[in-house]
N, C-alpha and C positions, 0 to 999 in steps of 0.2 A: 338318474342315473339308466344304467345301459347296460346291456348284455355282454358274455363271454360266452368263447364256444369251447368246448372241452370234449374229450372220450376217456373212456374208463378204460383201463391195463388188460383188464383180461385177469384170467388167473390159470398159471403158471399150470396146476393142478387138471387144468379140465385141456389147453389147446395144447402143455407139453413144450411151445414155444421158446429156443434158446433167450431170447430178448428181452423173454421175464424173469431169468434165474435173478430177481436181486431189490430190490424196493431201488435202488438208483436206475437198473434197468430198464425198469416201466415206468419210472417218471419219461426217462429216454426214447422208447419205443413207440411213441405213438405223435409227438410232440414234429416231428416232422409230415405231416397229414393233412398239413393244412389248419390245427384249434392253436390257443393258446393257455389252454388250461387241460389239465390231465387228470384225473381219476383212479388213484391209487387202489389196486382192490387187495385186500389180505388177505393171505391164504393163514398166519398167525404171528403174533404179536413179535417172536424169535426172531422174521426178519429182519427187526430192528438191531440183531445182534451181529452181521453182515460186519465184517474191517471195514472203517470210514466210510459206513452208511449215509451218515450227515453231509460230510464233506463231499462226497460225490453229488452225492441231490444238491448239494449249493452250487456245485457246480456247473451242474446239468443247466437249475433254472437261470443263473446271471446268464451262460451263452445262447441258450435256446429263449431265454426272459419269457419262460411261463410261468404260470401260476399253479399250486395243486391242491388235491383234497381225498381223501380218505375214503375206501367205505369198509369198514368192519367187518368181521368175521358172521355168519350168519346161521340160526339152527339151535339149538336149547344151549348152549353156551353162553350165550347172547339171550338166552329169553329172560328179559327182564322185566315180565309181565306176569311170571310164575311165581306160586304161592308154594309150590314144594319146596324144601327145606334143602334139597341138596342144589334143585336148578339154581334157586334163587341166589347161595355162596358162588357158585360157579360165575355165574353172570355177572355179581360184585365186587368176586375175584380179579374181573377181565374187565371190566370200566376202570376199576381203580389200576389196575397196569396199564391202558391206554396211557392213560394222563398224567402216569407215573413217570413212563418209561417217554414219552414224549419231554414230561419238565428234567428229567437226565440228561437227554441224550443231545435236548436243542439248549439247556438252561444250564447245565451242572458240570456237563463237560465239555463245553467248549458255547460261546456266547453264537449261536443262532436262531436268535429269537423270530427275527424276520424272516423266516423259512418256517416256521410252524406251518402247518396244513389250514389251512380258511373253512376245514369240516371233518368230520368226522361221522359216516354216516352208519347207521343197524336201522333193522329193520324195527315197524311198530310191534312188530307181533310175533312168535315163532313157533308156539302150540296152538288145537285147535279151539274151540269153545269150548266150553262148557257146561253144564245144566240141562242139555238140551238132549235130545236123543239118547245112543249109549254111553253118550262124552261123561253124561254124570256121573257114572262108574269107575271110564278111565282110570281117573286119577286117586284114587282111593289105596289105602295101607301105608301112603309114604308120608311122613310127617311135615304139615303145614307150617309156614311162617307169618307173622302181622307183616301190612308193611313195609316195619323197620326191620325185619331178620329177625324175631327173638319167637322161640321155641310156647314159653307162656301165653295162652291165647287168655287166662283168667284177668290177668294183670292190664291187658291190653282194652279188655269189656270191662273191668273197674275202675277207670280210669274215669267212666264217663255213666253220672249217674243214670243219663234216660238209657246211654246202652245196656245195662245192667238192668234194668225193668224192663226193657221189651225183651231181652233175652231168658226173662223169670217168666213174665206176661204170656211169650205166647209160647211157650214151652220147651223151647231149645235150648237150655237146660238138661231138662232132661232128656231128650231126643241125645242131646250129647252123651249122655250118660248110661244111655241105652246101645252107642256103637261103640263107645269106645272105651270100656268095660270091661267085654268078654263075657259078661252074664250074661243068660240068655232071662228076657222081659218079656211077659204078656201085651203091658200097657204102661201109660203115664202112672197111672194109678202105684202098679207094681211095685215103679222103680219109686215113688213117695214111699210105700210100705217097707221097702227094703233102707230108706235113708234112715228112715223113722230106727230101726231097728242097730243100725247102727249108731244111731247120734246118742241111742240109748248106753251103749256099751260103750264109746267112746267122750261122748260127750257131757260134761261136768254140768257148764249152766244150761243142757239141754233137760236132763234127767232132773235139776236143780225148779223147773219151772213143773215139773208132773209131780213132781210131788209136792209140792204148795199146790197146786192146783188141786190133789186129791184131796188132801187135808181140808179145803175149802167145799168139795162137793160132801165127805165125810160129814161136816159139821152142818150141813144141810138135810140129812137124814142117809145119805144116799147109800148102798150097800160097799164095801170097799173092792168088790171085782166091779162091779159096775161103774163105781171113782176111778176104774184104772182105767177102763176103755173108753172112757166121757174124756179123762184127763189128756190122753194119748194120743186123741183125736184132735182137740183143737189147740195142744201145743203141733200138732203135724202140720195144721194151714199156714204155720211159719215155717214151715222143712224148706222155701227155697232159700233161709239163712244158709241151712245144714245142707242145704244141695251143695252148694257153691265147695265146703269143705273137703263132700264126700267126692266132686269131679277130681277135686287137687290129688288128691289122695291115690286112687284108682290110678289115673295117669302119671302118677309119680311111681308108684310099684314098673308098669304097665310098658309106659313109651318114655313121655319126659312130664316134669309139674308142669301142670293146663293145657297137653298138646290137643292138639284137632288131628284127625289123619284123613279127614273129606278136606277134600278141595273145593267142593261144592258150595261147602256149608261156610270154610272158610271167606271166600267170598261173598257171601250174603250175610255175615258180620260185619265187614270189611264195608259193605254197601250200606246200614245200616247207621254202619257211626257215622260215613258221608253226611246221613242224613241226618243225624241228630247233631251235627257238627255244622252245618250248614249256613248258619249263622257269623261263625267263626274266620275271620280273618285270614289265618291259618289254614283253612280246608276248603279254596274255593269251588272245588271241584262239581260241590252237588246243583250247585247256582249257573254255572259254567253248562253243564250239560241238562239241567231240567228245569231251571229258573225255579218259580215260587212254587212249581205243583208239590202235591206233598206224597208219602208214601204209598199211603191209599187210595188217591189221584191217579197214579200212575198204573197200580196192580187192576185199579178202574180198565186205565185205559190199555192196558197192554192184553189185559182180558186172562188176567192167571197171579193165583197168590204166590210169594215169591218163596213163602212156608206154609203151608197149609195144613191141616191140624193131625194131620199122620207121622207128620216127622218130614214130607217130601220138599225136595229145594230145586225150586222152576226160574231160573234166571232170561230174562230176554235178553238177547244181546246188545241193548243198548246198556241193561244194567253189567253186566259183563266189559263192555267198552269202560265204563265207569272206573268199576275197579281195577283193572287192569292199569288204568291211565294212574290210579293211585300208586301201585304197586313201582310202579314204574318211578313215580317222582321221589317215592321212597328210598329208593338206590341212590338215588344223588342229592338226600338230605343226611345219608349213613355215612359215615366215617368207617374205614375199612375194619372186618374184622381182623379181631385183637391173632392169629393165627397167621393169615395170610399179612400183617404187618411186617410179623418174625421172620418170617420166611422171605419179605422183600431187606428187611434189614442184613439180615444175613448173605444174601446177594451182595450190598452195596459194603457190609465188611469186609469185601477181595477187593476192595476198587480203591477202597479211603479208608483215611486214619477213621479213632472211634469220636472224634470229637466233630469230624466235618459229618459222619453216618445219623449225630445226636442232634444233629442243626439242620440238614437236612429233615430227619425227622420232623420236628420243630413246626419247621417253616413251610412243609407242602404235605408229605407223606399222611401225617396226620393230620387231614382236613377230611371234610367231605370234599364228593365230588364236584357239587355246586361251588365250595371254595376254593379249589382248585381250577376252578377255571376262573373263577375270578382271578386268582393271585399270576395265571398263565395271560391274561387278557392282561392285565396291569405290567407287567413285564411288555409284553408286545410292543404296546401303547409310549413305553417309556425308552422303547430304541426308534418306533418306525415314525410317532408321532401320535396321538390323540384322536381315534376314530376312521385311523387308515387301513388296520390289518383288526382281525380278530376270528378266535375259533370259538364256532361251535361245534353240539352235538346235531346232528339233524335225522328224524326219524322220518323212515320210508314207509310210505303203505306198503307190505308183505305182499311177498308171492305166496303162490300157491305151495301148501305144504304137502297134498295127499290129494288125489284122485278121487273128485264124488267130495269134496269138502270144499268149494270154491266159493268164497266168500261167507267161511266160518271163524277165519282168524276173529282172536277176542280185541284186538284193533287193527279196523284193516279201511274205516269209513275217513276221508278227509276231513272233515269238522270234527270228527273226532279226534285224530290226531291237533288238530287247532286249538282247540279244547285245552289238551295236555300241555301241549307250549304256553297256552296264554296262561293256564295256571301256574305253572315252572315263572313265568315271568314275576307273577305277583307274591310268589314265595320267598323266590332267589333273591328279588327286587335287581332284575336284572336280564336282561336278551341271550342265556346263555343257549337254549334250545328251539331248534328250529326245524323246520318243515323240508323234504324232499318228496314232492308229484311227479309218480312213475304211471303214466297211463296204461302199459303193456300188463301192466299187473293187475290193475282194475280188469280191465280186459278178458284174461285170462283166471282174474275170479270172478265172472261171471258178473260181472258190472259196470254201467254205463260212466266213462272219464265224464263226457260233461255232465252230466245230471251230480258227481262228487262235488263238480267247480263250481257247479251252479247253487250249490248246501253251501259254499264259502262263500260265496258274492250274497247268497240272502242274510247269513247272520256275523261271519266273519271281517268283519271293518278293519284289521289289523293286521290281515294277514301277510298284505306284504313287506311286512316286520320280520315275518316268520320262515316266508319262502323264499327259500335263497336258491333251488336246484329242480330242475326238470327232468327228468332221464327220457330220452325219447329213441326212439324206433318207427319202423316202421310198425302199423296199429294191429298185430296179428294176437288174436284169443289163444293162445299159446304159449308153452312153458320150456328155455327159455329162448324165443327166438330171434331177438335181436337181430333185425332184418336189415340189410342197410337202406336207404334214404335215396331213393333216385330221382334227380331233376323232372319236375314234370308231372312226376307220379301223382296216385290215388293220396299216399303214403305223404306225399309232402302235402297235402293241401290239409289233412284232416290235424298234421301233426300241428300248424300255423294255426288252425280253428280252436285246439286246445290251447294255444301260447293266446291266443287272443284274448282268451276267454279269463285265461288265469291276468292278462295283463288287464285287464278290466276290472278283477279282484286283487291286482296289488303287485305281481311282481313282476321284479324288474324297474320299480318305481321307487322303493324306499330302500332297496337292496341291489346291489348287481345283482342281477336274474344270471344264473347260469344253466345253458344247454350241453345236457352229458350225452351223446347218442354211445350207449352201452355197447362194446365191442362185442358182436356172436360171430353165427358163423359165416362162411360170404359164398355167394354163390362155385361153382365147379371150378378152377383154377386160378379164381381170384386172390393174390395178394394182398396184404393187409390193407397197404398204400392205395387202393385200388377201391375195395369196398369204404376203407374209413373214408379218405378221401374223397372220392361223389360222397356220402355221407353230407362230411362236414360243409361242402359246397353248398349244398342241398339245406341245410343250417345258415349259412350267412344270406341268403337270397329271403330265407325265413327272416330273420334278425331283422335287416334292411328294412320289408315291408311294417313286421313288427312294429318296431319306432317310428314309423308315418302314420299307426295305429289307422291301416286299409282295412277296411270291412271285407271278412271272408270273400264276401259273395262280390266283392267288387274289385277281386287281385283282375290284375293287367293281365295279357299276354306274355312278359317280363317276367313274370313270377314266376312261370311254366317256363322258362330257358328260351323263350321268343323274341330277341330284342326287335323295339320298334325304333329307336337312337341309333346316332352316328352309321354306323358300317352299314349296320341292317337298318337301318329306319327302310320304312314305306317307299318315299321318292325316289331314292337313290336302286333301289330293289326297281322301282317303276323305268327308271331310267336302263339299268341296262334290257328288262328286258328288252325295251325297244332297241334298242342299238343292235339287241343280234338277233331282232325276231324272224330276218330272212337266213340267218345261218343255216339250218336244214336245206334252204331251197338252192343252196353254191352249187355253181356246176349247172342248173338242170334249167336256169330261165333262157332266153337272151333278150339283149335292152336293147332297143332303138340307136341307132346314131344318135346324139344328140341334136344338131343342126337342120339334117337332111331329114330323118328320118327312115321308113326302110323305103321308101319311093324313091329317094333320090340317086339311087345307079339306075331307075330305068328312066329318069329323066334324062341322065345326060347321055345312054343311048338314044335317046330321041330327039339330043340334036340342042337338045335346049342348056344353055349354062345353066349352070348349080346356086349363081349368087339366083339370081328368078324364083326357086323353089324354098329360097329359106324357109325355118317354119316361120319367126316371124311376118312374115314378109305377106303369109297365107294367111294369117288368124282370121 
């Protein structure tokens, strides 16, 4: 495989440049700067509604002979890792909108399959971590959903008998009742008493068990009041069974049946679910993250109880990353929600006949994102040939969200993003998700890019299959610097060093590796052609030596723009120096007459013939 050099278009909302008004304009705005790939930065999915947008994209790609990819929106609109219902639904709707729009614009409204972008990039995380410092309480009071987008946590838990037992044995069911009921409880015991009192009134089965036990005790000679007390205590030991119904009833009335309004608890439950399902081929994340380590061993290793005896939740970043990955994958396995599917159908009914809309719904809209990606890639292969082009969803290590939260995003480390996309391959039976490595994002998150790459080299044997894009810029720890790359600069060396280590991990070997210089600010007075063009020139040098696999410490002067071949060879430069060595002394020295030297004139004055004084004769 080889490498491509590209540049991001930039956002119109940031630069306010006229050349960024529209998708096609963004494709054409940067392709005259010495690159053959452009990453179009999306402001909104509405950009696809511009008249003739796909026709114009086709025209520019054909004329300029370039390829393209997309950078999707960032922020909570695409926070796929969130368990909060409102964020989950927004993100799920948006993910489907991207895929539906590409299908409609490139496959339904016209046959432009070969112009579908190579990838769509989303940030792996847009939210700060949870169950750490004050973040433990930041997202409380909002409804949470399971990784499938369901509000009913009781159904989710009870589908796994092992998970159900753990929720009971750890007293989590009672902590949930205490938090979600709105009632004032002093202890778990007081909650159990309340459930018992409720069961006496509401459960015929519970009352029957108590009645029978009282009869047995009375036959043994126990007094009536004492028998009632003993019977209630004994039957209450089975209170776990009734706790679920109590929880179901209080949440049904207060929020929604089986609802949880604490995101840290939602994450805790999903983490335990993944542990209990670790031997299930459809849930590979636990083994990818922690191999054969047990829940208890991890608690000991991290030095913290994930759920302590007081009901406090403390999740280390590794557990948070595990669950964040599961929420992201949950989006790709789930069809669009009914309300959003109806929204899309109403829009289509204004454009197509009812029969056509029904066909589009059956063939594409009513599918999961994994299924939609498979359909799109099959359509592309039918047009251009198998394996020649593919659409992938790529996940980029995130940028900093707020000052002081460096490195605290839920899914930030390269190895964890790799584990997620590797799990996706196992679940979907295809490589539809991939990775972007952004060295500047790691730097301003207080993380060392080289350490991130080393972790990939150590564990991720197949990372070359998934790592498609390397975002580059002068490596500065500021957000967002996106500073130009000068030829011969320290920045050029460090980008090469990162790229060299990524190549050792597989970048550009199993896939065509794409370098993207992310457009940012220029030095004063520079036009885009200047700072983008010089960065592209530096990247061409980097790619040239990268393909030769030259060690970073052995880079020759040519890498830094000092050529020693052809017109700038050392031999030619030395010859020029010798030829013009005395140029500064012109007009300052007198050269003796060649045959008779300085003394020839005096010899003639003395009456001697000049032939007798020739230099050759008197040597």
